[in-house]
C-alpha positions, 0 to 999 in steps of 0.5 A: 145755561146757568148764568148771572146772579143764579151761579152766585146763589147757594143751594137750595135756592129759596125764592118768592113767588110772583103774585099779581096784586100781592107781591107788589113793591110795597110788599116786597120791601116789607119782606126784604126787611123782615125775611129776604128770600135768596131771589125776588120776582116782580108781579107779572107784567104784560109785554104787549102793554109795555110796548103800548102808549099807556105803559107808564101804569105798568111800569109801577109794577117794575118798581124796586130797591136795592134791598130786593136784589137779586130782583127778576122782572116777570113778564107775559105775552105771546109775540116774540117781537115784544118779548125782545123789546121788553127784555131790552127795557128790562136791561134799561131798568137794571133788573137781575134777570127776566122770568117768562110766565108759562103757567098763569091759568087766568083766562084773560091771559090765556086769550092772548096766547100767553101764560099757561097757553104756552104749553100748547105751543112749544114752538112758540114758547121756544121763539119767545125764549129766544127773542127774550135771550136776544133782548136780554144781553147778559141778564139770565132768563128763566121760565115759570110753568106747570106740569101740563095743560090737561094732563102731565106733559112734562116728558115733552114740554120740559125738554122743549124748554130745556133746549133753550138753555134756560138758567132756570125753570120753576115747575108749579106741580099741578096741571093748568086744568087743576088750577090750585084745586088739588094738592101739589104733586111733588113727585113731578118736580122729581121727574123734572129733575130727572129729565134735566139730568138725563138731558145733560142740561145745566138748567136749575129746577125749582119746585112750587106748590103748597109749600108753607114754610122754609122747613117743608121747602127744605124737606121738599128739596131733599125728597126731590133733588130740585135746586130750590123751592119758590114759595107763594101763599106761604108769604101771606101774613107772614113777611118773616117766611124766609127769615132763617133767624127768627122762629114763627112762635117768637113773633109776637102778635103785637109785632105782626099787627104793627108790621101789617100797619107798616106795610099799609103805610108803604102801600099807601105811599108807593101805590096809593094813587095807582091801585085800589086800597082794597088790595091790602084787605086780602093781606088783613085776612092773613095777618089777622088770623089764628088768635082770640078776637081775630074775627072781630078785628078783621071785621073792623078792618074790612068795615073801616079800613079806608087809609093807613091812618084808619088802619093804625087806629083800629089796630092800636085800639085792639092792642090797647084793650086786648093785648096790653098787660 
């Protein structure tokens, strides 16, 4: 059932998707500053890992600031007891909610019986949700999933989730087999909404898949009746994605590049001791695109970027010689 912060959000709800090695604490701070969504999610974190002696490394992925609220901890695993214990931890860490990943197609995740593999075991999935709710106390619990494993199984899979009275379900409208190799089929989000409505459930339904911006998100809501949209890849190189007061064309190239540098310094400050600097390079490919000289600047960044200072030096030199009037 809808509870916690979910009850206070205006619809349509616009959410930032959790993405491993993308929506880390550094990038979320940048997004919160330049275009805050209605709700943010952490990268997904292993329940088993959080319950192991080496959990300090994983707790880095649970860092957040007050500016990111409401902030939801996304977790994965297959052992109900570890979900219960992780939910207790999420209470201690003062998260606003807990989201269970039941859609990730990564083979290493699935080997654990987690992520998309959960769709093969609805009864285990229900036990996991129940255990999480017991540990969550008043924190609302939600799930992110897909329309099925090898084919569309919403007619059986979604009711199994709705019966647990989750606060929200995000439906990525592809199967696990399809990964992200085919266009997202939003008619299945409409199907999920219809299944929810016919069941009498109050659970919120959010859609996810191939949505690049807020305008397209609002169009999808109008077409499907969903309560909101979760945007993932649309955020790459675009921390303003959720900003309703600024048009993309009003953001200058100089501003975009300097925000990229700001992002880099923040990554170095918060995560430099814990994560490989090369993680930032996937962001450079997105920030540095669509303008004259972009290819050359990307090549320089890929070759020379070792720390934030070198990135700033390369960028400022580009601005001076290519963008100064």
